[in-house]
mmCIF file of the N, C-alpha and C atoms, coordinates in Angstrom:
data_MODEL
# 
_entry.id   MODEL 
# 
loop_
_atom_site.group_PDB 
_atom_site.id 
_atom_site.type_symbol 
_atom_site.label_atom_id 
_atom_site.label_alt_id 
_atom_site.label_comp_id 
_atom_site.label_asym_id 
_atom_site.label_entity_id 
_atom_site.label_seq_id 
_atom_site.pdbx_PDB_ins_code 
_atom_site.Cartn_x 
_atom_site.Cartn_y 
_atom_site.Cartn_z 
_atom_site.occupancy 
_atom_site.B_iso_or_equiv 
_atom_site.pdbx_formal_charge 
_atom_site.auth_seq_id 
_atom_site.auth_comp_id 
_atom_site.auth_asym_id 
_atom_site.auth_atom_id 
_atom_site.pdbx_PDB_model_num 
ATOM 1   N N  . MET A 1 1  ? -111.174 -17.549 118.360 1.00 0.00 ? 1  MET A N  1 
ATOM 2   C CA . MET A 1 1  ? -112.269 -17.843 117.615 1.00 0.00 ? 1  MET A CA 1 
ATOM 3   C C  . MET A 1 1  ? -112.587 -19.345 117.458 1.00 0.00 ? 1  MET A C  1 
ATOM 4   N N  . LYS A 1 2  ? -111.414 -20.203 117.421 1.00 0.00 ? 2  LYS A N  1 
ATOM 5   C CA . LYS A 1 2  ? -111.560 -21.566 117.383 1.00 0.00 ? 2  LYS A CA 1 
ATOM 6   C C  . LYS A 1 2  ? -112.032 -22.170 118.617 1.00 0.00 ? 2  LYS A C  1 
ATOM 7   N N  . ILE A 1 3  ? -111.758 -21.716 119.673 1.00 0.00 ? 3  ILE A N  1 
ATOM 8   C CA . ILE A 1 3  ? -112.314 -22.168 120.923 1.00 0.00 ? 3  ILE A CA 1 
ATOM 9   C C  . ILE A 1 3  ? -113.743 -21.873 121.043 1.00 0.00 ? 3  ILE A C  1 
ATOM 10  N N  . ALA A 1 4  ? -114.180 -20.706 120.668 1.00 0.00 ? 4  ALA A N  1 
ATOM 11  C CA . ALA A 1 4  ? -115.554 -20.382 120.773 1.00 0.00 ? 4  ALA A CA 1 
ATOM 12  C C  . ALA A 1 4  ? -116.508 -21.108 119.772 1.00 0.00 ? 4  ALA A C  1 
ATOM 13  N N  . ARG A 1 5  ? -115.923 -21.620 118.719 1.00 0.00 ? 5  ARG A N  1 
ATOM 14  C CA . ARG A 1 5  ? -116.496 -22.402 117.694 1.00 0.00 ? 5  ARG A CA 1 
ATOM 15  C C  . ARG A 1 5  ? -116.579 -23.905 117.893 1.00 0.00 ? 5  ARG A C  1 
ATOM 16  N N  . ASN A 1 6  ? -115.521 -24.346 118.632 1.00 0.00 ? 6  ASN A N  1 
ATOM 17  C CA . ASN A 1 6  ? -115.480 -25.852 118.740 1.00 0.00 ? 6  ASN A CA 1 
ATOM 18  C C  . ASN A 1 6  ? -115.612 -26.220 120.260 1.00 0.00 ? 6  ASN A C  1 
ATOM 19  N N  . PRO A 1 7  ? -116.635 -26.689 120.787 1.00 0.00 ? 7  PRO A N  1 
ATOM 20  C CA . PRO A 1 7  ? -116.841 -27.040 122.141 1.00 0.00 ? 7  PRO A CA 1 
ATOM 21  C C  . PRO A 1 7  ? -115.923 -28.199 122.510 1.00 0.00 ? 7  PRO A C  1 
ATOM 22  N N  . ILE A 1 8  ? -115.431 -29.001 121.569 1.00 0.00 ? 8  ILE A N  1 
ATOM 23  C CA . ILE A 1 8  ? -114.532 -30.066 122.056 1.00 0.00 ? 8  ILE A CA 1 
ATOM 24  C C  . ILE A 1 8  ? -113.338 -29.383 122.798 1.00 0.00 ? 8  ILE A C  1 
ATOM 25  N N  . PHE A 1 9  ? -112.873 -28.153 122.318 1.00 0.00 ? 9  PHE A N  1 
ATOM 26  C CA . PHE A 1 9  ? -111.716 -27.659 123.004 1.00 0.00 ? 9  PHE A CA 1 
ATOM 27  C C  . PHE A 1 9  ? -111.922 -27.292 124.425 1.00 0.00 ? 9  PHE A C  1 
ATOM 28  N N  . HIS A 1 10 ? -113.131 -27.377 124.971 1.00 0.00 ? 10 HIS A N  1 
ATOM 29  C CA . HIS A 1 10 ? -113.406 -26.894 126.430 1.00 0.00 ? 10 HIS A CA 1 
ATOM 30  C C  . HIS A 1 10 ? -112.674 -27.636 127.368 1.00 0.00 ? 10 HIS A C  1 
ATOM 31  N N  . ALA A 1 11 ? -112.443 -28.853 127.231 1.00 0.00 ? 11 ALA A N  1 
ATOM 32  C CA . ALA A 1 11 ? -111.809 -29.731 128.286 1.00 0.00 ? 11 ALA A CA 1 
ATOM 33  C C  . ALA A 1 11 ? -110.359 -29.421 128.386 1.00 0.00 ? 11 ALA A C  1 
ATOM 34  N N  . SER A 1 12 ? -109.688 -29.001 127.432 1.00 0.00 ? 12 SER A N  1 
ATOM 35  C CA . SER A 1 12 ? -108.344 -28.490 127.479 1.00 0.00 ? 12 SER A CA 1 
ATOM 36  C C  . SER A 1 12 ? -108.046 -27.050 127.705 1.00 0.00 ? 12 SER A C  1 
ATOM 37  N N  . THR A 1 13 ? -109.247 -26.435 127.951 1.00 0.00 ? 13 THR A N  1 
ATOM 38  C CA . THR A 1 13 ? -109.133 -24.779 128.234 1.00 0.00 ? 13 THR A CA 1 
ATOM 39  C C  . THR A 1 13 ? -109.644 -24.442 129.389 1.00 0.00 ? 13 THR A C  1 
ATOM 40  N N  . LYS A 1 14 ? -109.553 -25.219 130.437 1.00 0.00 ? 14 LYS A N  1 
ATOM 41  C CA . LYS A 1 14 ? -110.034 -24.837 131.757 1.00 0.00 ? 14 LYS A CA 1 
ATOM 42  C C  . LYS A 1 14 ? -109.428 -23.635 132.245 1.00 0.00 ? 14 LYS A C  1 
ATOM 43  N N  . HIS A 1 15 ? -108.091 -23.389 132.009 1.00 0.00 ? 15 HIS A N  1 
ATOM 44  C CA . HIS A 1 15 ? -107.461 -22.231 132.521 1.00 0.00 ? 15 HIS A CA 1 
ATOM 45  C C  . HIS A 1 15 ? -107.869 -20.973 131.935 1.00 0.00 ? 15 HIS A C  1 
ATOM 46  N N  . ILE A 1 16 ? -108.691 -20.948 130.887 1.00 0.00 ? 16 ILE A N  1 
ATOM 47  C CA . ILE A 1 16 ? -109.247 -19.691 130.240 1.00 0.00 ? 16 ILE A CA 1 
ATOM 48  C C  . ILE A 1 16 ? -110.239 -19.095 131.171 1.00 0.00 ? 16 ILE A C  1 
ATOM 49  N N  . GLU A 1 17 ? -110.285 -17.813 131.231 1.00 0.00 ? 17 GLU A N  1 
ATOM 50  C CA . GLU A 1 17 ? -111.144 -17.041 132.142 1.00 0.00 ? 17 GLU A CA 1 
ATOM 51  C C  . GLU A 1 17 ? -112.859 -17.249 131.560 1.00 0.00 ? 17 GLU A C  1 
ATOM 52  N N  . CYS A 1 18 ? -113.432 -17.111 132.465 1.00 0.00 ? 18 CYS A N  1 
ATOM 53  C CA . CYS A 1 18 ? -114.963 -17.450 132.237 1.00 0.00 ? 18 CYS A CA 1 
ATOM 54  C C  . CYS A 1 18 ? -115.507 -16.499 131.076 1.00 0.00 ? 18 CYS A C  1 
ATOM 55  N N  . HIS A 1 19 ? -114.979 -15.211 130.901 1.00 0.00 ? 19 HIS A N  1 
ATOM 56  C CA . HIS A 1 19 ? -115.643 -14.593 129.832 1.00 0.00 ? 19 HIS A CA 1 
ATOM 57  C C  . HIS A 1 19 ? -115.420 -15.124 128.390 1.00 0.00 ? 19 HIS A C  1 
ATOM 58  N N  . TYR A 1 20 ? -114.415 -15.868 128.340 1.00 0.00 ? 20 TYR A N  1 
ATOM 59  C CA . TYR A 1 20 ? -114.208 -16.616 127.121 1.00 0.00 ? 20 TYR A CA 1 
ATOM 60  C C  . TYR A 1 20 ? -115.257 -17.576 126.813 1.00 0.00 ? 20 TYR A C  1 
ATOM 61  N N  . HIS A 1 21 ? -115.685 -18.330 127.903 1.00 0.00 ? 21 HIS A N  1 
ATOM 62  C CA . HIS A 1 21 ? -116.756 -19.391 127.915 1.00 0.00 ? 21 HIS A CA 1 
ATOM 63  C C  . HIS A 1 21 ? -117.991 -18.618 127.676 1.00 0.00 ? 21 HIS A C  1 
ATOM 64  N N  . PHE A 1 22 ? -118.258 -17.371 128.180 1.00 0.00 ? 22 PHE A N  1 
ATOM 65  C CA . PHE A 1 22 ? -119.392 -16.753 127.952 1.00 0.00 ? 22 PHE A CA 1 
ATOM 66  C C  . PHE A 1 22 ? -119.702 -16.499 126.357 1.00 0.00 ? 22 PHE A C  1 
ATOM 67  N N  . VAL A 1 23 ? -118.632 -15.977 125.866 1.00 0.00 ? 23 VAL A N  1 
ATOM 68  C CA . VAL A 1 23 ? -118.606 -15.731 124.350 1.00 0.00 ? 23 VAL A CA 1 
ATOM 69  C C  . VAL A 1 23 ? -118.849 -17.101 123.605 1.00 0.00 ? 23 VAL A C  1 
ATOM 70  N N  . CYS A 1 24 ? -118.248 -18.112 123.976 1.00 0.00 ? 24 CYS A N  1 
ATOM 71  C CA . CYS A 1 24 ? -118.414 -19.374 123.383 1.00 0.00 ? 24 CYS A CA 1 
ATOM 72  C C  . CYS A 1 24 ? -119.977 -19.891 123.447 1.00 0.00 ? 24 CYS A C  1 
ATOM 73  N N  . LYS A 1 25 ? -120.637 -19.658 124.610 1.00 0.00 ? 25 LYS A N  1 
ATOM 74  C CA . LYS A 1 25 ? -121.981 -19.966 124.814 1.00 0.00 ? 25 LYS A CA 1 
ATOM 75  C C  . LYS A 1 25 ? -122.970 -19.110 123.859 1.00 0.00 ? 25 LYS A C  1 
ATOM 76  N N  . LYS A 1 26 ? -122.514 -17.815 123.753 1.00 0.00 ? 26 LYS A N  1 
ATOM 77  C CA . LYS A 1 26 ? -123.381 -16.969 122.808 1.00 0.00 ? 26 LYS A CA 1 
ATOM 78  C C  . LYS A 1 26 ? -123.147 -17.382 121.349 1.00 0.00 ? 26 LYS A C  1 
ATOM 79  N N  . VAL A 1 27 ? -121.947 -17.711 120.954 1.00 0.00 ? 27 VAL A N  1 
ATOM 80  C CA . VAL A 1 27 ? -121.819 -18.322 119.555 1.00 0.00 ? 27 VAL A CA 1 
ATOM 81  C C  . VAL A 1 27 ? -122.551 -19.397 119.278 1.00 0.00 ? 27 VAL A C  1 
ATOM 82  N N  . MET A 1 28 ? -122.468 -20.434 120.242 1.00 0.00 ? 28 MET A N  1 
ATOM 83  C CA . MET A 1 28 ? -123.309 -21.658 120.183 1.00 0.00 ? 28 MET A CA 1 
ATOM 84  C C  . MET A 1 28 ? -124.762 -21.354 120.036 1.00 0.00 ? 28 MET A C  1 
ATOM 85  N N  . LEU A 1 29 ? -125.392 -20.468 120.815 1.00 0.00 ? 29 LEU A N  1 
ATOM 86  C CA . LEU A 1 29 ? -126.737 -20.056 120.681 1.00 0.00 ? 29 LEU A CA 1 
ATOM 87  C C  . LEU A 1 29 ? -127.048 -19.202 119.551 1.00 0.00 ? 29 LEU A C  1 
ATOM 88  N N  . GLN A 1 30 ? -125.941 -18.927 118.635 1.00 0.00 ? 30 GLN A N  1 
ATOM 89  C CA . GLN A 1 30 ? -126.200 -18.088 117.545 1.00 0.00 ? 30 GLN A CA 1 
ATOM 90  C C  . GLN A 1 30 ? -126.628 -16.546 117.830 1.00 0.00 ? 30 GLN A C  1 
ATOM 91  N N  . GLU A 1 31 ? -126.213 -16.062 118.896 1.00 0.00 ? 31 GLU A N  1 
ATOM 92  C CA . GLU A 1 31 ? -126.491 -14.669 119.349 1.00 0.00 ? 31 GLU A CA 1 
ATOM 93  C C  . GLU A 1 31 ? -125.315 -13.830 118.980 1.00 0.00 ? 31 GLU A C  1 
ATOM 94  N N  . VAL A 1 32 ? -124.188 -14.321 118.771 1.00 0.00 ? 32 VAL A N  1 
ATOM 95  C CA . VAL A 1 32 ? -123.021 -13.572 118.356 1.00 0.00 ? 32 VAL A CA 1 
ATOM 96  C C  . VAL A 1 32 ? -122.380 -14.399 117.192 1.00 0.00 ? 32 VAL A C  1 
ATOM 97  N N  . GLU A 1 33 ? -121.750 -13.693 116.265 1.00 0.00 ? 33 GLU A N  1 
ATOM 98  C CA . GLU A 1 33 ? -121.122 -14.082 115.188 1.00 0.00 ? 33 GLU A CA 1 
ATOM 99  C C  . GLU A 1 33 ? -119.688 -13.525 115.111 1.00 0.00 ? 33 GLU A C  1 
ATOM 100 N N  . LEU A 1 34 ? -118.724 -14.480 115.204 1.00 0.00 ? 34 LEU A N  1 
ATOM 101 C CA . LEU A 1 34 ? -117.263 -14.132 115.121 1.00 0.00 ? 34 LEU A CA 1 
ATOM 102 C C  . LEU A 1 34 ? -116.800 -14.150 113.628 1.00 0.00 ? 34 LEU A C  1 
ATOM 103 N N  . ILE A 1 35 ? -116.181 -12.968 113.368 1.00 0.00 ? 35 ILE A N  1 
ATOM 104 C CA . ILE A 1 35 ? -115.583 -12.878 112.063 1.00 0.00 ? 35 ILE A CA 1 
ATOM 105 C C  . ILE A 1 35 ? -114.109 -12.376 112.247 1.00 0.00 ? 35 ILE A C  1 
ATOM 106 N N  . HIS A 1 36 ? -113.543 -12.701 111.184 1.00 0.00 ? 36 HIS A N  1 
ATOM 107 C CA . HIS A 1 36 ? -111.903 -12.482 111.266 1.00 0.00 ? 36 HIS A CA 1 
ATOM 108 C C  . HIS A 1 36 ? -111.813 -11.019 110.798 1.00 0.00 ? 36 HIS A C  1 
ATOM 109 N N  . VAL A 1 37 ? -110.901 -10.216 111.490 1.00 0.00 ? 37 VAL A N  1 
ATOM 110 C CA . VAL A 1 37 ? -110.515 -8.867  111.115 1.00 0.00 ? 37 VAL A CA 1 
ATOM 111 C C  . VAL A 1 37 ? -109.021 -8.851  110.948 1.00 0.00 ? 37 VAL A C  1 
ATOM 112 N N  . PRO A 1 38 ? -108.623 -8.515  109.803 1.00 0.00 ? 38 PRO A N  1 
ATOM 113 C CA . PRO A 1 38 ? -107.200 -8.371  109.464 1.00 0.00 ? 38 PRO A CA 1 
ATOM 114 C C  . PRO A 1 38 ? -106.404 -7.404  110.340 1.00 0.00 ? 38 PRO A C  1 
ATOM 115 N N  . THR A 1 39 ? -105.327 -7.777  110.668 1.00 0.00 ? 39 THR A N  1 
ATOM 116 C CA . THR A 1 39 ? -104.492 -6.915  111.662 1.00 0.00 ? 39 THR A CA 1 
ATOM 117 C C  . THR A 1 39 ? -104.542 -5.387  111.217 1.00 0.00 ? 39 THR A C  1 
ATOM 118 N N  . GLY A 1 40 ? -104.345 -5.082  110.003 1.00 0.00 ? 40 GLY A N  1 
ATOM 119 C CA . GLY A 1 40 ? -104.403 -3.656  109.626 1.00 0.00 ? 40 GLY A CA 1 
ATOM 120 C C  . GLY A 1 40 ? -105.711 -2.947  109.709 1.00 0.00 ? 40 GLY A C  1 
ATOM 121 N N  . GLU A 1 41 ? -106.696 -3.720  109.980 1.00 0.00 ? 41 GLU A N  1 
ATOM 122 C CA . GLU A 1 41 ? -108.096 -3.075  110.247 1.00 0.00 ? 41 GLU A CA 1 
ATOM 123 C C  . GLU A 1 41 ? -108.685 -3.111  111.670 1.00 0.00 ? 41 GLU A C  1 
ATOM 124 N N  . GLN A 1 42 ? -107.836 -3.426  112.571 1.00 0.00 ? 42 GLN A N  1 
ATOM 125 C CA . GLN A 1 42 ? -108.285 -3.472  113.871 1.00 0.00 ? 42 GLN A CA 1 
ATOM 126 C C  . GLN A 1 42 ? -108.470 -1.978  114.425 1.00 0.00 ? 42 GLN A C  1 
ATOM 127 N N  . LEU A 1 43 ? -109.766 -1.847  114.788 1.00 0.00 ? 43 LEU A N  1 
ATOM 128 C CA . LEU A 1 43 ? -110.113 -0.368  115.211 1.00 0.00 ? 43 LEU A CA 1 
ATOM 129 C C  . LEU A 1 43 ? -109.521 -0.063  116.590 1.00 0.00 ? 43 LEU A C  1 
ATOM 130 N N  . VAL A 1 44 ? -109.330 -1.067  117.310 1.00 0.00 ? 44 VAL A N  1 
ATOM 131 C CA . VAL A 1 44 ? -108.784 -0.714  118.654 1.00 0.00 ? 44 VAL A CA 1 
ATOM 132 C C  . VAL A 1 44 ? -107.366 -0.146  118.583 1.00 0.00 ? 44 VAL A C  1 
ATOM 133 N N  . ASP A 1 45 ? -106.706 -0.172  117.564 1.00 0.00 ? 45 ASP A N  1 
ATOM 134 C CA . ASP A 1 45 ? -105.296 0.354   117.414 1.00 0.00 ? 45 ASP A CA 1 
ATOM 135 C C  . ASP A 1 45 ? -105.478 1.811   117.566 1.00 0.00 ? 45 ASP A C  1 
ATOM 136 N N  . ILE A 1 46 ? -106.525 2.552   117.276 1.00 0.00 ? 46 ILE A N  1 
ATOM 137 C CA . ILE A 1 46 ? -106.579 3.952   117.484 1.00 0.00 ? 46 ILE A CA 1 
ATOM 138 C C  . ILE A 1 46 ? -106.466 4.286   118.952 1.00 0.00 ? 46 ILE A C  1 
ATOM 139 N N  . PHE A 1 47 ? -106.791 3.409   119.803 1.00 0.00 ? 47 PHE A N  1 
ATOM 140 C CA . PHE A 1 47 ? -106.571 3.599   121.211 1.00 0.00 ? 47 PHE A CA 1 
ATOM 141 C C  . PHE A 1 47 ? -105.367 3.279   121.876 1.00 0.00 ? 47 PHE A C  1 
ATOM 142 N N  . ILE A 1 48 ? -104.751 2.223   121.311 1.00 0.00 ? 48 ILE A N  1 
ATOM 143 C CA . ILE A 1 48 ? -103.503 1.681   121.878 1.00 0.00 ? 48 ILE A CA 1 
ATOM 144 C C  . ILE A 1 48 ? -102.239 1.907   121.291 1.00 0.00 ? 48 ILE A C  1 
ATOM 145 N N  . LYS A 1 49 ? -102.203 2.432   119.993 1.00 0.00 ? 49 LYS A N  1 
ATOM 146 C CA . LYS A 1 49 ? -100.921 2.510   119.296 1.00 0.00 ? 49 LYS A CA 1 
ATOM 147 C C  . LYS A 1 49 ? -100.770 3.918   118.726 1.00 0.00 ? 49 LYS A C  1 
ATOM 148 N N  . ALA A 1 50 ? -99.538  4.222   118.507 1.00 0.00 ? 50 ALA A N  1 
ATOM 149 C CA . ALA A 1 50 ? -99.304  5.622   117.948 1.00 0.00 ? 50 ALA A CA 1 
ATOM 150 C C  . ALA A 1 50 ? -99.428  5.340   116.357 1.00 0.00 ? 50 ALA A C  1 
ATOM 151 N N  . LEU A 1 51 ? -100.339 5.953   115.717 1.00 0.00 ? 51 LEU A N  1 
ATOM 152 C CA . LEU A 1 51 ? -100.637 5.737   114.300 1.00 0.00 ? 51 LEU A CA 1 
ATOM 153 C C  . LEU A 1 51 ? -100.130 6.974   113.560 1.00 0.00 ? 51 LEU A C  1 
ATOM 154 N N  . GLY A 1 52 ? -99.819  6.635   112.282 1.00 0.00 ? 52 GLY A N  1 
ATOM 155 C CA . GLY A 1 52 ? -99.580  7.830   111.388 1.00 0.00 ? 52 GLY A CA 1 
ATOM 156 C C  . GLY A 1 52 ? -100.857 8.622   111.035 1.00 0.00 ? 52 GLY A C  1 
ATOM 157 N N  . LYS A 1 53 ? -100.599 9.818   110.540 1.00 0.00 ? 53 LYS A N  1 
ATOM 158 C CA . LYS A 1 53 ? -101.903 10.554  110.275 1.00 0.00 ? 53 LYS A CA 1 
ATOM 159 C C  . LYS A 1 53 ? -102.998 10.030  109.420 1.00 0.00 ? 53 LYS A C  1 
ATOM 160 N N  . ASN A 1 54 ? -102.506 9.408   108.269 1.00 0.00 ? 54 ASN A N  1 
ATOM 161 C CA . ASN A 1 54 ? -103.495 8.775   107.317 1.00 0.00 ? 54 ASN A CA 1 
ATOM 162 C C  . ASN A 1 54 ? -104.223 7.507   108.024 1.00 0.00 ? 54 ASN A C  1 
ATOM 163 N N  . LYS A 1 55 ? -103.604 6.745   108.730 1.00 0.00 ? 55 LYS A N  1 
ATOM 164 C CA . LYS A 1 55 ? -104.076 5.577   109.278 1.00 0.00 ? 55 LYS A CA 1 
ATOM 165 C C  . LYS A 1 55 ? -104.976 6.029   110.620 1.00 0.00 ? 55 LYS A C  1 
ATOM 166 N N  . PHE A 1 56 ? -104.639 7.106   111.140 1.00 0.00 ? 56 PHE A N  1 
ATOM 167 C CA . PHE A 1 56 ? -105.463 7.598   112.396 1.00 0.00 ? 56 PHE A CA 1 
ATOM 168 C C  . PHE A 1 56 ? -106.762 8.163   111.772 1.00 0.00 ? 56 PHE A C  1 
ATOM 169 N N  . GLU A 1 57 ? -106.698 8.963   110.749 1.00 0.00 ? 57 GLU A N  1 
ATOM 170 C CA . GLU A 1 57 ? -107.776 9.569   110.142 1.00 0.00 ? 57 GLU A CA 1 
ATOM 171 C C  . GLU A 1 57 ? -108.878 8.415   109.499 1.00 0.00 ? 57 GLU A C  1 
ATOM 172 N N  . LYS A 1 58 ? -108.191 7.271   108.966 1.00 0.00 ? 58 LYS A N  1 
ATOM 173 C CA . LYS A 1 58 ? -109.069 6.265   108.445 1.00 0.00 ? 58 LYS A CA 1 
ATOM 174 C C  . LYS A 1 58 ? -109.812 5.584   109.587 1.00 0.00 ? 58 LYS A C  1 
ATOM 175 N N  . MET A 1 59 ? -109.051 5.351   110.626 1.00 0.00 ? 59 MET A N  1 
ATOM 176 C CA . MET A 1 59 ? -109.746 4.624   111.809 1.00 0.00 ? 59 MET A CA 1 
ATOM 177 C C  . MET A 1 59 ? -110.812 5.511   112.530 1.00 0.00 ? 59 MET A C  1 
ATOM 178 N N  . ARG A 1 60 ? -110.528 6.868   112.350 1.00 0.00 ? 60 ARG A N  1 
ATOM 179 C CA . ARG A 1 60 ? -111.376 7.718   113.091 1.00 0.00 ? 60 ARG A CA 1 
ATOM 180 C C  . ARG A 1 60 ? -112.648 7.748   112.279 1.00 0.00 ? 60 ARG A C  1 
ATOM 181 N N  . LEU A 1 61 ? -112.563 7.862   110.946 1.00 0.00 ? 61 LEU A N  1 
ATOM 182 C CA . LEU A 1 61 ? -113.809 7.722   110.132 1.00 0.00 ? 61 LEU A CA 1 
ATOM 183 C C  . LEU A 1 61 ? -114.584 6.564   110.389 1.00 0.00 ? 61 LEU A C  1 
ATOM 184 N N  . LYS A 1 62 ? -113.799 5.403   110.471 1.00 0.00 ? 62 LYS A N  1 
ATOM 185 C CA . LYS A 1 62 ? -114.673 4.080   110.753 1.00 0.00 ? 62 LYS A CA 1 
ATOM 186 C C  . LYS A 1 62 ? -115.480 4.171   112.002 1.00 0.00 ? 62 LYS A C  1 
ATOM 187 N N  . LEU A 1 63 ? -114.836 4.942   112.905 1.00 0.00 ? 63 LEU A N  1 
ATOM 188 C CA . LEU A 1 63 ? -115.564 5.029   114.254 1.00 0.00 ? 63 LEU A CA 1 
ATOM 189 C C  . LEU A 1 63 ? -116.492 6.051   114.250 1.00 0.00 ? 63 LEU A C  1 
ATOM 190 N N  . GLN A 1 64 ? -116.755 6.815   113.125 1.00 0.00 ? 64 GLN A N  1 
ATOM 191 C CA . GLN A 1 64 ? -117.563 7.853   113.056 1.00 0.00 ? 64 GLN A CA 1 
ATOM 192 C C  . GLN A 1 64 ? -117.543 8.966   113.931 1.00 0.00 ? 64 GLN A C  1 
ATOM 193 N N  . VAL A 1 65 ? -116.267 9.284   114.252 1.00 0.00 ? 65 VAL A N  1 
ATOM 194 C CA . VAL A 1 65 ? -115.811 10.392  115.117 1.00 0.00 ? 65 VAL A CA 1 
ATOM 195 C C  . VAL A 1 65 ? -115.454 11.610  114.320 1.00 0.00 ? 65 VAL A C  1 
ATOM 196 N N  . VAL A 1 66 ? -116.226 12.722  114.614 1.00 0.00 ? 66 VAL A N  1 
ATOM 197 C CA . VAL A 1 66 ? -115.825 13.941  113.774 1.00 0.00 ? 66 VAL A CA 1 
ATOM 198 C C  . VAL A 1 66 ? -115.361 14.909  114.731 1.00 0.00 ? 66 VAL A C  1 
ATOM 199 N N  . ILE A 1 67 ? -114.576 15.901  114.081 1.00 0.00 ? 67 ILE A N  1 
ATOM 200 C CA . ILE A 1 67 ? -113.944 16.956  114.904 1.00 0.00 ? 67 ILE A CA 1 
ATOM 201 C C  . ILE A 1 67 ? -114.913 18.160  114.708 1.00 0.00 ? 67 ILE A C  1 
ATOM 202 N N  . VAL A 1 68 ? -115.335 18.720  115.817 1.00 0.00 ? 68 VAL A N  1 
ATOM 203 C CA . VAL A 1 68 ? -116.205 19.996  115.762 1.00 0.00 ? 68 VAL A CA 1 
ATOM 204 C C  . VAL A 1 68 ? -115.391 21.110  116.228 1.00 0.00 ? 68 VAL A C  1 
ATOM 205 N N  . THR A 1 69 ? -115.153 22.178  115.507 1.00 0.00 ? 69 THR A N  1 
ATOM 206 C CA . THR A 1 69 ? -114.543 23.324  115.950 1.00 0.00 ? 69 THR A CA 1 
ATOM 207 C C  . THR A 1 69 ? -115.459 24.405  115.956 1.00 0.00 ? 69 THR A C  1 
ATOM 208 N N  . THR A 1 70 ? -115.241 25.322  116.907 1.00 0.00 ? 70 THR A N  1 
ATOM 209 C CA . THR A 1 70 ? -116.154 26.509  116.905 1.00 0.00 ? 70 THR A CA 1 
ATOM 210 C C  . THR A 1 70 ? -115.112 27.656  116.884 1.00 0.00 ? 70 THR A C  1 
ATOM 211 N N  . ILE A 1 71 ? -115.381 28.647  116.079 1.00 0.00 ? 71 ILE A N  1 
ATOM 212 C CA . ILE A 1 71 ? -114.686 29.936  116.007 1.00 0.00 ? 71 ILE A CA 1 
ATOM 213 C C  . ILE A 1 71 ? -115.545 30.985  116.479 1.00 0.00 ? 71 ILE A C  1 
ATOM 214 N N  . THR A 1 72 ? -114.834 31.590  117.594 1.00 0.00 ? 72 THR A N  1 
ATOM 215 C CA . THR A 1 72 ? -115.495 32.683  118.326 1.00 0.00 ? 72 THR A CA 1 
ATOM 216 C C  . THR A 1 72 ? -115.122 34.093  117.890 1.00 0.00 ? 72 THR A C  1 
# 
């Protein structure tokens, strides 16, 4: 987030891949706003970590994923 918000960092970040600079450009054009998300609220965790039932269900609700069951 610091790199995207501060263009002065660019000279020292030549090793960073171009998609980070793409994000930086979008931030500077005010097309994208970066916000801090606390570690405990990272929605990507549902896809990459084993979560307890309560945390899994909380994340699933945030993603608006519902379970549909059919009884035949």
